[in-house]
N, CA, C and O of each residue as an XYZ file, in Angstrom:
656
protein
N    -115.044    -94.254   -181.308
C    -116.041    -93.214   -181.358
C    -116.349    -92.686   -179.965
O    -116.436    -91.474   -179.770
N    -116.512    -93.568   -179.007
C    -116.838    -93.147   -177.647
C    -115.748    -92.237   -177.100
O    -116.046    -91.276   -176.391
N    -114.495    -92.525   -177.417
C    -113.403    -91.709   -176.892
C    -113.401    -90.316   -177.508
O    -113.022    -89.350   -176.846
N    -113.818    -90.201   -178.768
C    -113.928    -88.893   -179.395
C    -114.980    -88.060   -178.669
O    -114.769    -86.874   -178.417
N    -116.102    -88.672   -178.335
C    -117.156    -87.960   -177.607
C    -116.663    -87.523   -176.243
O    -116.932    -86.402   -175.812
N    -115.939    -88.402   -175.557
C    -115.421    -88.038   -174.234
C    -114.439    -86.884   -174.358
O    -114.410    -85.997   -173.505
N    -113.630    -86.891   -175.421
C    -112.679    -85.807   -175.619
C    -113.417    -84.497   -175.859
O    -113.056    -83.469   -175.286
N    -114.455    -84.523   -176.706
C    -115.222    -83.310   -176.985
C    -115.891    -82.782   -175.727
O    -116.017    -81.570   -175.556
N    -116.317    -83.667   -174.852
C    -117.001    -83.263   -173.617
C    -116.031    -83.077   -172.461
O    -116.430    -82.683   -171.365
N    -114.750    -83.363   -172.707
C    -113.690    -83.207   -171.714
C    -113.952    -84.018   -170.449
O    -113.753    -83.524   -169.339
N    -114.403    -85.276   -170.619
C    -114.664    -86.135   -169.467
C    -113.538    -87.124   -169.217
O    -113.608    -87.899   -168.263
N    -112.503    -87.118   -170.048
C    -111.402    -88.055   -169.867
C    -111.872    -89.485   -170.022
O    -112.655    -89.791   -170.921
N    -111.402    -90.361   -169.153
C    -111.775    -91.771   -169.246
C    -113.046    -92.093   -168.472
O    -113.448    -93.253   -168.389
N    -113.675    -91.075   -167.907
C    -114.888    -91.269   -167.130
C    -115.960    -91.954   -167.970
O    -116.300    -91.488   -169.057
N    -116.485    -93.052   -167.463
C    -117.566    -93.772   -168.137
C    -118.785    -93.775   -167.229
O    -118.664    -93.858   -166.007
N    -119.946    -93.684   -167.833
C    -121.174    -93.631   -167.073
C    -121.854    -94.993   -167.033
O    -121.798    -95.750   -168.002
N    -122.497    -95.303   -165.913
C    -123.237    -96.550   -165.775
C    -124.596    -96.442   -166.449
O    -125.152    -97.443   -166.902
N    -125.129    -95.228   -166.514
C    -126.370    -94.947   -167.222
C    -126.446    -93.445   -167.453
O    -125.651    -92.677   -166.912
N    -127.411    -93.043   -168.262
C    -127.538    -91.634   -168.640
C    -128.981    -91.187   -168.466
O    -129.912    -91.925   -168.791
N    -129.163    -89.966   -167.947
C    -130.497    -89.400   -167.788
C    -130.474    -87.953   -168.296
O    -130.331    -87.022   -167.504
N    -130.612    -87.764   -169.608
C    -130.707    -86.397   -170.129
C    -132.092    -85.818   -169.832
O    -133.113    -86.397   -170.205
N    -132.111    -84.675   -169.162
C    -133.364    -84.010   -168.798
C    -133.486    -82.763   -169.672
O    -132.628    -81.881   -169.630
N    -134.549    -82.697   -170.456
C    -134.777    -81.678   -171.483
C    -133.467    -81.294   -172.194
O    -133.086    -80.124   -172.216
N    -132.784    -82.300   -172.777
C    -131.499    -82.027   -173.421
C    -131.668    -81.394   -174.797
O    -132.749    -81.425   -175.385
N    -130.601    -80.833   -175.284
C    -130.581    -80.295   -176.639
C    -130.170    -81.415   -177.588
O    -129.001    -81.796   -177.630
N    -131.111    -81.936   -178.336
C    -130.845    -83.010   -179.291
C    -130.824    -82.490   -180.723
O    -130.822    -83.279   -181.668
N    -130.809    -81.177   -180.889
C    -130.800    -80.591   -182.229
C    -129.492    -80.942   -182.941
O    -129.488    -81.184   -184.148
N    -128.394    -80.969   -182.207
C    -127.116    -81.426   -182.748
C    -126.896    -82.846   -182.245
O    -126.908    -83.103   -181.041
N    -126.697    -83.755   -183.179
C    -126.559    -85.166   -182.837
C    -125.289    -85.717   -183.471
O    -124.894    -85.298   -184.559
N    -124.659    -86.655   -182.783
C    -123.533    -87.336   -183.393
C    -124.022    -88.164   -184.573
O    -124.997    -88.905   -184.459
N    -123.340    -88.033   -185.707
C    -123.733    -88.807   -186.889
C    -123.672    -90.299   -186.577
O    -124.575    -91.056   -186.933
N    -122.604    -90.707   -185.912
C    -122.482    -92.090   -185.483
C    -123.251    -92.210   -184.174
O    -122.798    -91.736   -183.132
N    -124.403    -92.839   -184.235
C    -125.293    -92.904   -183.072
C    -124.985    -94.080   -182.147
O    -125.743    -94.345   -181.214
N    -123.890    -94.783   -182.393
C    -123.517    -95.895   -181.514
C    -123.171    -95.356   -180.129
O    -122.582    -94.284   -179.997
N    -123.542    -96.109   -179.110
C    -123.261    -95.721   -177.726
C    -122.509    -96.861   -177.042
O    -122.184    -97.867   -177.671
N    -122.244    -96.696   -175.776
C    -121.595    -97.760   -175.000
C    -122.566    -98.896   -174.705
O    -122.159    -99.964   -174.248
N    -123.849    -98.665   -174.967
C    -124.864    -99.666   -174.665
C    -125.482    -99.500   -173.291
O    -126.406   -100.230   -172.931
N    -124.980    -98.548   -172.521
C    -125.546    -98.307   -171.191
C    -126.947    -97.724   -171.323
O    -127.246    -97.060   -172.315
N    -127.810    -97.962   -170.339
C    -129.178    -97.454   -170.393
C    -129.230    -95.922   -170.460
O    -128.442    -95.223   -169.823
N    -130.175    -95.434   -171.245
C    -130.399    -93.999   -171.401
C    -131.891    -93.743   -171.215
O    -132.726    -94.418   -171.818
N    -132.217    -92.764   -170.377
C    -133.606    -92.388   -170.135
C    -133.758    -90.900   -170.411
O    -133.385    -90.068   -169.584
N    -134.306    -90.566   -171.576
C    -134.553    -89.179   -171.940
C    -135.831    -88.704   -171.276
O    -136.861    -89.373   -171.358
N    -135.771    -87.551   -170.616
C    -136.935    -86.913   -170.009
C    -137.131    -85.589   -170.750
O    -136.401    -84.624   -170.519
N    -138.133    -85.554   -171.651
C    -138.308    -84.389   -172.514
C    -139.699    -83.792   -172.338
O    -140.633    -84.460   -171.895
N    -139.809    -82.529   -172.694
C    -141.055    -81.791   -172.520
C    -141.735    -81.594   -173.877
O    -141.119    -81.123   -174.833
N    -143.001    -81.958   -173.938
C    -143.764    -81.914   -175.193
C    -143.757    -80.535   -175.851
O    -143.616    -80.442   -177.071
N    -143.905    -79.478   -175.082
C    -144.052    -78.129   -175.635
C    -142.745    -77.336   -175.634
O    -142.756    -76.130   -175.881
N    -141.639    -77.991   -175.365
C    -140.338    -77.319   -175.272
C    -139.985    -76.688   -176.619
O    -139.832    -77.393   -177.617
N    -139.857    -75.379   -176.644
C    -139.474    -74.692   -177.877
C    -138.036    -74.177   -177.812
O    -137.602    -73.433   -178.693
N    -137.303    -74.567   -176.779
C    -135.885    -74.239   -176.666
C    -135.040    -75.458   -177.011
O    -134.103    -75.366   -177.804
N    -135.369    -76.587   -176.422
C    -134.724    -77.863   -176.738
C    -135.840    -78.855   -177.071
O    -136.234    -79.654   -176.222
N    -136.344    -78.806   -178.291
C    -137.538    -79.570   -178.664
C    -137.397    -81.079   -178.460
O    -136.306    -81.643   -178.550
N    -138.532    -81.708   -178.185
C    -138.533    -83.146   -177.920
C    -138.383    -83.989   -179.184
O    -137.796    -85.070   -179.123
N    -138.889    -83.534   -180.318
C    -138.869    -84.342   -181.543
C    -137.453    -84.800   -181.918
O    -137.275    -85.981   -182.216
N    -136.441    -83.928   -181.918
C    -135.097    -84.418   -182.241
C    -134.598    -85.487   -181.268
O    -133.840    -86.372   -181.665
N    -135.011    -85.417   -180.004
C    -134.597    -86.440   -179.031
C    -135.252    -87.778   -179.350
O    -134.622    -88.827   -179.210
N    -136.500    -87.750   -179.775
C    -137.179    -88.979   -180.176
C    -136.460    -89.610   -181.378
O    -136.254    -90.822   -181.432
N    -136.090    -88.767   -182.327
C    -135.371    -89.244   -183.511
C    -133.995    -89.796   -183.136
O    -133.576    -90.838   -183.640
N    -133.301    -89.086   -182.249
C    -131.967    -89.517   -181.832
C    -132.045    -90.854   -181.093
O    -131.214    -91.737   -181.305
N    -133.037    -90.993   -180.236
C    -133.216    -92.257   -179.508
C    -133.439    -93.406   -180.496
O    -132.886    -94.491   -180.318
N    -134.233    -93.174   -181.518
C    -134.445    -94.199   -182.545
C    -133.140    -94.536   -183.260
O    -132.863    -95.705   -183.532
N    -132.352    -93.533   -183.560
C    -131.067    -93.766   -184.230
C    -130.124    -94.571   -183.329
O    -129.398    -95.441   -183.810
N    -130.135    -94.280   -182.023
C    -129.294    -95.030   -181.084
C    -129.736    -96.488   -181.014
O    -128.902    -97.392   -180.963
N    -131.039    -96.712   -181.011
C    -131.554    -98.082   -180.996
C    -131.138    -98.823   -182.265
O    -130.713    -99.977   -182.207
N    -131.263    -98.158   -183.403
C    -130.859    -98.761   -184.679
C    -129.366    -99.070   -184.695
O    -128.932   -100.017   -185.351
N    -128.586    -98.276   -183.977
C    -127.137    -98.474   -183.919
C    -126.742    -99.533   -182.888
O    -125.556    -99.819   -182.720
N    -127.730   -100.119   -182.193
C    -127.426   -101.238   -181.310
C    -127.754   -101.097   -179.844
O    -127.710   -102.092   -179.120
N    -128.083    -99.898   -179.367
C    -128.415    -99.749   -177.951
C    -129.921    -99.883   -177.770
O    -130.674    -98.945   -178.031
N    -130.344   -101.039   -177.327
C    -131.776   -101.300   -177.118
C    -132.245   -100.782   -175.761
O    -133.419   -100.925   -175.419
N    -131.337   -100.177   -174.978
C    -131.641    -99.698   -173.635
C    -131.934    -98.197   -173.597
O    -131.642    -97.527   -172.607
N    -132.513    -97.677   -174.679
C    -132.831    -96.252   -174.758
C    -134.342    -96.079   -174.649
O    -135.100    -96.663   -175.423
N    -134.771    -95.270   -173.680
C    -136.193    -94.964   -173.544
C    -136.376    -93.446   -173.465
O    -135.481    -92.707   -173.055
N    -137.552    -93.019   -173.868
C    -137.876    -91.596   -173.847
C    -139.235    -91.432   -173.180
O    -140.195    -92.130   -173.507
N    -139.294    -90.505   -172.249
C    -140.570    -90.135   -171.630
C    -140.840    -88.688   -172.021
O    -140.061    -87.789   -171.703
N    -141.954    -88.478   -172.715
C    -142.370    -87.132   -173.098
C    -143.414    -86.667   -172.084
O    -144.463    -87.293   -171.932
N    -143.123    -85.580   -171.403
C    -144.044    -85.032   -170.413
C    -145.016    -84.091   -171.124
O    -144.622    -83.030   -171.608
N    -146.297    -84.491   -171.182
C    -147.280    -83.707   -171.943
C    -147.532    -82.333   -171.326
O    -147.474    -82.142   -170.112
N    -147.812    -81.395   -172.212
C    -148.181    -80.033   -171.814
C    -147.108    -79.333   -170.989
O    -147.419    -78.443   -170.197
N    -145.853    -79.725   -171.166
C    -144.760    -79.124   -170.395
C    -143.789    -78.391   -171.322
O    -143.588    -78.773   -172.475
N    -143.195    -77.329   -170.782
C    -142.190    -76.529   -171.474
C    -140.814    -76.800   -170.874
O    -140.680    -77.536   -169.897
N    -139.802    -76.196   -171.471
C    -138.446    -76.279   -170.947
C    -138.450    -75.796   -169.489
O    -139.215    -74.905   -169.118
N    -137.592    -76.395   -168.687
C    -137.478    -76.040   -167.262
C    -138.801    -76.245   -166.536
O    -139.219    -75.409   -165.735
N    -139.455    -77.369   -166.826
C    -140.749    -77.668   -166.213
C    -140.655    -77.880   -164.709
O    -141.682    -77.961   -164.036
N    -139.464    -77.970   -164.179
C    -139.347    -78.098   -162.723
C    -139.656    -76.779   -162.023
O    -139.834    -76.745   -160.806
N    -139.720    -75.692   -162.792
C    -140.098    -74.393   -162.242
C    -141.621    -74.325   -162.193
O    -142.277    -74.234   -163.231
N    -142.171    -74.369   -161.010
C    -143.623    -74.350   -160.883
C    -144.135    -72.918   -161.014
O    -143.411    -71.950   -160.778
N    -145.371    -72.820   -161.386
C    -145.984    -71.508   -161.569
C    -146.290    -71.263   -163.033
O    -146.413    -72.202   -163.820
N    -146.411    -70.017   -163.383
C    -146.781    -69.639   -164.747
C    -145.660    -69.905   -165.739
O    -144.480    -69.914   -165.390
N    -146.060    -70.120   -166.974
C    -145.101    -70.209   -168.074
C    -144.567    -68.806   -168.318
O    -145.322    -67.834   -168.342
N    -143.259    -68.716   -168.496
C    -142.604    -67.433   -168.739
C    -142.064    -67.425   -170.163
O    -141.428    -68.388   -170.591
N    -142.315    -66.345   -170.899
C    -141.741    -66.201   -172.236
C    -140.481    -65.349   -172.121
O    -140.546    -64.159   -171.812
N    -139.337    -65.975   -172.376
C    -138.063    -65.254   -172.349
C    -137.800    -64.742   -173.759
O    -137.360    -65.495   -174.627
N    -138.065    -63.485   -173.978
C    -138.012    -62.911   -175.324
C    -136.604    -62.789   -175.884
O    -136.423    -62.842   -177.101
N    -135.609    -62.628   -175.030
C    -134.261    -62.341   -175.521
C    -133.318    -63.542   -175.527
O    -132.193    -63.431   -176.015
N    -133.749    -64.680   -175.000
C    -132.865    -65.832   -174.903
C    -132.475    -66.322   -176.299
O    -133.308    -66.361   -177.205
N    -131.202    -66.696   -176.466
C    -130.761    -67.284   -177.727
C    -131.349    -68.674   -177.849
O    -131.251    -69.486   -176.929
N    -131.955    -68.941   -178.984
C    -132.635    -70.204   -179.208
C    -132.015    -70.882   -180.434
O    -132.137    -70.397   -181.559
N    -131.351    -72.005   -180.189
C    -130.646    -72.742   -181.240
C    -131.489    -73.869   -181.834
O    -130.960    -74.710   -182.561
N    -132.779    -73.903   -181.540
C    -133.605    -75.037   -181.958
C    -133.710    -75.191   -183.472
O    -134.067    -76.269   -183.948
N    -133.413    -74.154   -184.236
C    -133.448    -74.234   -185.695
C    -132.070    -74.523   -186.281
O    -131.882    -74.419   -187.494
N    -131.116    -74.881   -185.447
C    -129.734    -75.104   -185.892
C    -129.386    -76.587   -185.948
O    -128.322    -76.995   -185.483
N    -130.267    -77.381   -186.506
C    -130.050    -78.825   -186.567
C    -128.746    -79.160   -187.289
O    -128.420    -78.582   -188.326
N    -128.007    -80.118   -186.706
C    -126.716    -80.482   -187.280
C    -126.345    -81.902   -186.897
O    -126.835    -82.458   -185.913
N    -125.470    -82.467   -187.701
C    -124.844    -83.747   -187.379
C    -123.407    -83.450   -186.979
O    -122.684    -82.746   -187.684
N    -123.005    -83.995   -185.840
C    -121.634    -83.824   -185.360
C    -120.814    -84.964   -185.944
O    -121.093    -86.141   -185.718
N    -119.804    -84.581   -186.695
C    -118.941    -85.565   -187.353
C    -117.918    -86.103   -186.354
O    -117.756    -85.552   -185.265
N    -117.236    -87.172   -186.730
C    -116.251    -87.808   -185.842
C    -115.153    -86.850   -185.392
O    -114.612    -87.008   -184.298
N    -114.811    -85.854   -186.222
C    -113.742    -84.914   -185.862
C    -114.249    -83.701   -185.091
O    -113.468    -82.812   -184.754
N    -115.574    -83.656   -184.805
C    -116.144    -82.545   -184.046
C    -116.787    -81.473   -184.905
O    -117.537    -80.644   -184.391
N    -116.509    -81.469   -186.212
C    -117.175    -80.520   -187.104
C    -118.665    -80.832   -187.146
O    -119.092    -81.936   -186.806
N    -119.443    -79.852   -187.564
C    -120.890    -80.054   -187.680
C    -121.330    -79.822   -189.116
O    -120.935    -78.852   -189.764
N    -122.153    -80.734   -189.589
C    -122.795    -80.558   -190.883
C    -124.188    -80.043   -190.602
O    -125.031    -80.754   -190.055
N    -124.421    -78.794   -190.981
C    -125.691    -78.140   -190.697
C    -126.752    -78.702   -191.641
O    -126.574    -78.681   -192.859
N    -127.846    -79.201   -191.086
C    -128.868    -79.880   -191.892
C    -129.513    -78.968   -192.927
O    -129.758    -79.403   -194.053
N    -129.794    -77.727   -192.583
C    -130.517    -76.835   -193.493
C    -129.729    -76.518   -194.756
O    -130.310    -76.326   -195.824
N    -128.404    -76.463   -194.634
C    -127.580    -76.035   -195.769
C    -126.594    -77.103   -196.232
O    -125.986    -76.969   -197.294
N    -126.433    -78.152   -195.448
C    -125.427    -79.194   -195.689
C    -124.009    -78.623   -195.630
O    -123.073    -79.230   -196.151
N    -123.850    -77.464   -195.002
C    -122.548    -76.817   -194.850
C    -121.826    -77.415   -193.648
O    -122.420    -77.632   -192.592
N    -120.536    -77.677   -193.830
C    -119.708    -78.173   -192.734
C    -119.086    -76.972   -192.036
O    -118.446    -76.129   -192.665
N    -119.287    -76.912   -190.719
C    -118.758    -75.813   -189.914
C    -117.815    -76.405   -188.884
O    -118.174    -77.339   -188.167
N    -116.594    -75.853   -188.812
C    -115.589    -76.328   -187.866
C    -116.021    -76.119   -186.437
O    -116.735    -75.165   -186.125
N    -115.586    -77.015   -185.565
C    -115.998    -77.055   -184.168
C    -116.048    -75.725   -183.447
O    -117.048    -75.424   -182.795
N    -114.997    -74.915   -183.542
C    -114.959    -73.667   -182.781
C    -115.730    -72.549   -183.465
O    -115.953    -71.500   -182.861
N    -116.146    -72.753   -184.721
C    -116.885    -71.727   -185.448
C    -118.393    -71.926   -185.407
O    -119.141    -71.108   -185.943
N    -118.843    -72.997   -184.782
C    -120.264    -73.339   -184.792
C    -121.116    -72.238   -184.174
O    -122.130    -71.844   -184.750
N    -120.719    -71.744   -183.018
C    -121.521    -70.732   -182.334
C    -121.653    -69.480   -183.195
O    -122.757    -68.964   -183.367
N    -120.560    -68.994   -183.729
C    -120.591    -67.788   -184.563
C    -121.446    -68.019   -185.798
O    -122.290    -67.187   -186.129
N    -121.239    -69.142   -186.486
C    -122.012    -69.436   -187.688
C    -123.499    -69.524   -187.346
O    -124.340    -68.970   -188.055
N    -123.815    -70.220   -186.261
C    -125.205    -70.404   -185.862
C    -125.870    -69.060   -185.563
O    -126.999    -68.814   -185.989
N    -125.171    -68.194   -184.832
C    -125.747    -66.892   -184.494
C    -126.048    -66.068   -185.738
O    -126.985    -65.271   -185.747
N    -125.260    -66.259   -186.779
C    -125.457    -65.510   -188.017
C    -126.504    -66.146   -188.928
O    -127.057    -65.465   -189.791
N    -126.788    -67.446   -188.754
C    -127.589    -68.151   -189.743
C    -128.850    -68.850   -189.252
O    -129.762    -69.081   -190.046
N    -128.930    -69.190   -187.979
C    -130.105    -69.969   -187.581
C    -130.632    -69.677   -186.177
O    -131.739    -70.106   -185.851
N    -129.901    -68.983   -185.356
C    -130.366    -68.679   -184.007
C    -131.499    -67.665   -184.073
O    -131.433    -66.678   -184.806
N    -132.532    -67.931   -183.293
C    -133.639    -66.992   -183.145
C    -133.687    -66.570   -181.678
O    -132.934    -67.085   -180.853
N    -134.552    -65.656   -181.369
C    -134.707    -65.200   -179.984
C    -136.053    -65.636   -179.447
O    -137.065    -65.597   -180.146
N    -136.046    -66.052   -178.193
C    -137.285    -66.353   -177.497
C    -137.509    -67.827   -177.250
O    -137.162    -68.678   -178.070
N    -138.099    -68.111   -176.098
C    -138.504    -69.467   -175.726
C    -139.358    -69.368   -174.472
O    -139.331    -68.369   -173.754
N    -140.110    -70.425   -174.231
C    -140.971    -70.505   -173.051
C    -140.347    -71.445   -172.031
O    -139.774    -72.474   -172.390
N    -140.461    -71.086   -170.758
C    -139.925    -71.921   -169.683
C    -140.923    -71.969   -168.529
O    -141.800    -71.117   -168.390
N    -140.750    -72.995   -167.717
C    -141.551    -73.102   -166.509
C    -142.934    -73.670   -166.761
O    -143.180    -74.338   -167.765
N    -143.816    -73.395   -165.844
C    -145.184    -73.873   -165.946
C    -145.402    -75.243   -165.337
O    -146.479    -75.825   -165.471
N    -144.382    -75.761   -164.667
C    -144.514    -77.079   -164.055
C    -145.476    -77.073   -162.881
O    -145.818    -76.027   -162.331
N    -145.898    -78.270   -162.517
C    -146.794    -78.423   -161.364
C    -146.149    -79.392   -160.377
O    -145.276    -80.176   -160.748
N    -146.573    -79.334   -159.154
C    -146.059    -80.270   -158.149
C    -146.388    -81.709   -158.546
O    -145.572    -82.611   -158.360
N    -147.584    -81.917   -159.092
C    -147.978    -83.262   -159.531
C    -147.026    -83.772   -160.618
O    -146.587    -84.921   -160.575
N    -146.715    -82.930   -161.568
C    -145.820    -83.323   -162.659
C    -144.411    -83.591   -162.126
O    -143.762    -84.548   -162.548
N    -143.938    -82.756   -161.206
C    -142.613    -82.962   -160.622
C    -142.549    -84.296   -159.882
O    -141.548    -85.007   -159.966
N    -143.616    -84.636   -159.157
C    -143.653    -85.914   -158.438
C    -143.631    -87.079   -159.423
O    -142.975    -88.091   -159.177
N    -144.355    -86.936   -160.548
C    -144.367    -87.991   -161.558
C    -142.978    -88.172   -162.166
O    -142.511    -89.299   -162.336
N    -142.325    -87.065   -162.489
C    -140.982    -87.135   -163.062
C    -140.004    -87.774   -162.077
O    -139.161    -88.579   -162.474
N    -140.110    -87.423   -160.813
C    -139.245    -88.019   -159.786
C    -139.499    -89.514   -159.684
O    -138.557    -90.301   -159.600
N    -140.768    -89.910   -159.690
C    -141.108    -91.337   -159.637
C    -140.578    -92.074   -160.866
O    -140.088    -93.197   -160.751
N    -140.674    -91.449   -162.039
C    -140.161    -92.058   -163.266
C    -138.646    -92.264   -163.176
O    -138.125    -93.308   -163.567
N    -137.960    -91.263   -162.660
C    -136.507    -91.358   -162.531
C    -136.118    -92.452   -161.536
O    -135.229    -93.256   -161.814
N    -136.774    -92.481   -160.392
C    -136.480    -93.513   -159.388
C    -136.751    -94.904   -159.958
O    -135.982    -95.834   -159.716
N    -137.830    -95.047   -160.707
C    -138.150    -96.327   -161.341
C    -137.056    -96.741   -162.318
O    -136.647    -97.902   -162.328
N    -136.579    -95.812   -163.134
C    -135.495    -96.096   -164.077
C    -134.235    -96.531   -163.337
O    -133.583    -97.497   -163.733
N    -133.892    -95.822   -162.268
C    -132.702    -96.165   -161.493
C    -132.842    -97.569   -160.890
O    -131.905    -98.365   -160.949
N    -133.982    -97.867   -160.324
C    -134.214    -99.186   -159.732
C    -134.140   -100.294   -160.779
O    -133.560   -101.352   -160.534
N    -134.729   -100.045   -161.941
C    -134.704   -101.045   -163.024
C    -133.283   -101.342   -163.475
O    -133.013   -102.394   -164.055
N    -132.382   -100.415   -163.206
C    -131.002   -100.572   -163.647
C    -130.020   -100.784   -162.498
O    -128.829   -100.500   -162.619
N    -130.543   -101.289   -161.380
C    -129.689   -101.716   -160.286
C    -129.193   -100.650   -159.350
O    -128.214   -100.872   -158.638
N    -129.830    -99.499   -159.321
C    -129.400    -98.435   -158.411
C    -130.400    -98.257   -157.288
O    -130.209    -97.406   -156.420
């Protein structure tokens, strides 16, 4: 399973010592939630409407159930996507937003779309999604220096806890 994921991501034999997804898109998840067992630290934003935090919380639980007890999630309260951008929250009205395109990624790379249970082939996902579930608009930014310092401290703590 791990090799299929590496092939889909085109990383070859590259293996990671740990993982730090920062406001990742967890709307599409591998059906097989087994991992290499390496530590994972999700850094997600509570108010993110582009890459919502709830699917990441669910995915982390699925990974733990599949055997990786080294998965943690930190939800940054009152933060939007791209919270490292300090200043006002910006509403990007035209951005493509795939947050309603929940899917399970099958072992062969196809996606089973949760809303319809339709299987969509790997290279057709973007086209199908744009026709069926993509919406426009999302909020970004609004971060503060205090929040950025906290996130940096959290990351450094995670790295130290894992021997870096």
